[in-house]
N, C-alpha and C positions, 0 to 999 in steps of 0.2 A: 141366496142368488140359484138363479136358472144355470145350468150347463147345457150346449149345444149338444141335441141328439146327435151318438155316430149308428148312421143309419150305412154306414159299410164296412166293410171288414180293411181290416190293415193289408191285407195283401190288396185289394181293390183298388182300397186309396194308391197304395204307390203305383201302380197301374195307371190312374185316373190322372196323377199328377204328367204325367209324360204326355197325353192326351187332349187333357180338354182344356187347357188352358183358360185366359181371360178374355174382357176384350181388348187386350194386349198382347204382342206374340210370344216376347222377353221380354228379359231384364233392358236390354238392351233398348226397350220402347221408351226409358227414362234420361237418354242421352243429352237430346236435346231440350232436356227443362234445368233451368238449374232451384233448387230449393234450399241452397245456401249449406249443406256439410260441411261443419268442424265451424262454425259463424259465431266466434262469440260475441254478446250482447248485454243490453239491460230489459229490464221488462217495461223501459218506456221506449222502447223499438215494437214492442208486438202490438199485429196486426187485428180486422176483422177478419171474422172467414169470407164476408160478402164477395170479395175479394177473387174467391180463391173457388168458390161452389163452383163455375162453370155453367154446363148447359146436359153433359152427358149426363142419363140416370146413372147410379152408382149406387154399389152397395157397400155399406163397411161393418167393421166389423174390430171391437174388442178382445182379445186373446188376452188374458189373465194369467199369471202364476199360482196363483191365489187367494180367494175375494173373501176368507173367512176374518176383516178386519175392517172398522168404519173407515179406516183411509180410505180404502178399494168399494167402499161402498158410496163414499163423496166422490170420487175418481168417475165410478161409472156412472153415475150422477149430472156430474160434468160433462161426462165425454157424450150423453141424450139430450144434453144440452146445446151442448153449441151444433152438433149434426142437425138437429132441427131448427138449426136456421139456414139449412140448404134445403130449398123443397124438391131440388133436383135428387137427394138421398132416399131413396127408393127401401131401401130396407137398413137397417140396424141392427148387430146381435153383439150377446156376449157371451161368452166361453171363460168358463172357469176352469183351471189346471189342478184342483185344489192340492199343488202341493207335488203332485206329481208329474216330474219332467214327460212322462210318456204322454200320460193321459194331456197336457198340453198341447204335446207334438202330434197324438191323436185330431186333437182340436184343430191347427192346424193346418191337417193334412182336410178334415171336412169342409173347411171354408174353402181352401183351392179346389175341390172335387165341387162346389158349391157356387165356384165363381164370383167370388166377392173380388171388389176391385181395389179397398184397402183393408190391409190389418194393421193395427195398430197392436202393440208385444211388450206386454212387461216381462220382459224375462228373467224371471228369479234364477234359473238355473241355467243362465248365459250362455256359453259355448254350447251346450248338446242342443242347444234348439236352431242353429245354424244351418244346420245341412236342413231342416224344412224350411227356415226362413228362404232361401238361395232355392228349393224349389216354386214358393210360392213367386218370389222374386223373374224366375225365369221363365214362370205362367204370367207375367205381365200384371202383377198384385204390387202396389206399392206398400213396400213393410215401413213402417216405421218405430222400434222400441223407444220408450220414451221411461225419463225421470230413475235412471239406471246409474249415472256419471260420466262424468267423461271421458274416462280412460276406458270406457266397455269397448270389448276387443269389435274385429267385424270390417269393413270396408263398405263404405259407401256406393252405390252401383251393382253390389255382391252382394251381401247378406241383407241389406236395405238401400232403402231412399238416401235416408239420410237419420241419424240419430241426433232427438230433443231430447235434453235433462238441463236440470239445472248444473252447476259447476260444482260437483260436491265437494270438492279438494278445495276450492274458493271458500266453500258453505265451513270446511271444516278450519279455513284458518281464518274463518271471520271467528266462527266460536272460540277458536283458542284465543284470540287475540284478547276478546272482550274477557276472558277469566285472565291472562295477565296484567291485563291494565287494571279490572277489578281486585286483585291479590293485593298488585301493587310487590312492592321490595319483598313481602314477606314470605308472597309463594305460598305451593303446595303442591296438594294430591291429586291429583286429577284421575276420576275413572270414567272412562268412555262406554258408551252401554250401544249395543249391534241389534241384528233381527236375527234373521235366520243365517246358520251355519257358512261360513266363507263367502256371502251375497259381499257384490262389488261397494254395495252403496254404504255401506260399513266399514268397511274398508277403505276406502276412499274418502272416507270421512274422517277417519284417524291419522291418514296418511300425509293429509292439509294440515291439520292438528302441528301434529310432529312437526312441520316445517317451519309452524311460530315457536313451538317449547324449545327445539333444541338450541335456541340461539337465549334461551331463558334458564339457566342450570336451577333457579330454585321453585322448576316446576316439573315436577317428577308426577309420566301418567305409572300407577299402579296398574293397570289392566287394562285393555281394550284393542277390538271391540268383543264386548262380552257377548255370547247369546241370549239371547231371550225371544225368539221367536217371535218376535212383534207383538208380544202375549201381553196385557198388563198384570195376567196371574203370573203367569211365570216370570215377568221381570221383575214384582215383589219377591216372591223366593231366592232369584238370583241376588240381587240388592240383601237382602237380608242375610245372605251366606259371605257375602262383599263385609259388611258392616260387622261380623265374626269374625272376617279373617283381617281386618287392618280399622285399627284405631283412629285414625286420624284420615279422614275426608273431606278435602278442603270446596271439593269443586267436583259436579256431574255434568256429561255433556253424551247427547244421541244426536239419535235421526229420526223418534219416534214421540212427537210428545204425549199422546193419548196415554203408548208403552208407561212410560217415565211413573206415570202417575201413578202407579204401584210401587215402583223404587223410591219414590216420598214416602209412599205409606208404611214401607220397611223403616223409614228413618223416625215416621214419628210412633211405629211399634213396639220401636228400641232406642226409645226414648234418647234419642240423637238430636242433635240441634240440626238444621235444615240447611245445606251448605249451597254453593255458587251456582247455577241452574242453567245450564245453556244448551237447548235444541229446539224441536219444530213444534209451532205454535199450536194450541189446542183448547178448546172451552173449557175443562173438568181443568186444565192445569193452571188459568188463568183466575180463577174461581179460585182452585186451591191456594193459591198465591196471594187471595186477599185476604180469603180466610186465616190463613198461618204465618205472612209477612208479622205481626206484631210479638207472635211468642217466638218469632225465631231470626232477629234483626240480622244475621248474618246472611239470610235468605233471599239473594238477589237472582232474577231471572229475565233472561236475553231467551228470545225465540227469533228463528227461522220462518217464513213462510214454508207452512205443509206443502205448499207445491200443488195440491188435487189439479189445477188450471194448468198445468203443462199437458196432459193430456188433450186439450183446445190447441193446445201449438202443434201437437202430433197431427190430428188430423186435419188442421190447416195445410201442415208440409203433406198429408197424404192426397187430399183432397186436389192440391198445388200441382203433383206427380200425375196424378190422376187425369186429368185434365190439360196434362201442358203448358200450365200454366208459370211463371216463373214466378216465386217467393224467396223475398229479399230479407224474412225477418232471421233474426239470429237464431241457430238452432241448439246453443249453450247458453243459460242465464245466470248473471252473476246476479246471488239476490244478497238484497240487504237486510239490516235488520229491521223484521215487522213489530217486536217491538221490545222492548229495553226500560227494567222496570226504576232505573236511573233518569230516566229520560221522559223529564214530565210530559213533552210532546208523544212518547211513544211508548203511553204505560200501558199492560197486560190487559188485554181487553173481556172480561167478563160481560156473558148476558145469561141471566138467570132463567130467563123465559125460552133461551134454547137448552136440549139434549147438553148433556157433556160431553159427548161425541162430537159434536158438530165442531167445526175449524172453521172461524172467521178473516181469513186469508184465502176463503175460497169465494170462486165469483159466481158462486150460488147465491142468489138475495135470503135474506132472513124468513121471507116464508116458505121456500123452497128447501129449506133446512128441515124447519119445523115439518114440513110435509114428508120428507123423507125419512126421517125417525119415526113419524107418528107409529 
């Protein structure tokens, strides 16, 4: 993925922020538009972007904290696909912070200086981005963070126009309840796999799970969130260490389906039975389940959507704010189970015509996914 070129020095950018502005005067420009911040709802309430394209020419950008895994690649493709539906979007830009908060801050400063109208943000570094997000809002740019969890701090109208995200705590509760129901009275030991150290997504997932587990003393959360950097190879190394540490693991949960395939390989390498698995969907994960379920009768799988499409909702909210059009879609989405190996109507979906990294809960077509991973 290419990153935006930084054509101005940091000092020049800092000065430019205060004087250049955008097509709006300041954050108060959004006071008269209602984009439903904090509204909780379901996927059935999501709408078409055509209602929010408006008529004013608009420049949109996605500022990523880092773009080095397939989830980010698919999310970028979803962003571009959604933006293509509005003919008045004159420019679409992507920046990759490469895991460096200062790099992402500089990227956003560049977008402000270049007078973008909408900036979507995946804020991996959390509150470290708040100052530059406020700068963007004060320049009249609609800032919308996405997919980071409903407890992400900040205030609508100040750091962003609205936060668009799945309810990560609700997702944690959903995963935990499935584990409780499937393990039954016997209970068992659970590991929760996370991503980057301290990221709010992994923390909120575990906090949601704890709300369920606290009422079930037969369930023990051994560790979590365990840092894996959302990297399959690192996840395999981490799980190998956990297997050496814990002789009995009855369930694994997490927030990155593709990454968890590395953990599954660690079970195979250690000749340990694969336990219950609750995570977000991935084609490779579903195919792994198909290939290994016969030899591992305890390997049951449930997934929630990997929700790459959440970036589409973020863009709709940003476009609505930029165009002065009210948007009544929910900003916080409760995700149902996408797959459940115990439910004949929700069997894991393995498509061997697609690459392992494909996510079938994406709103991209099969052909688009094939093209993306060529």
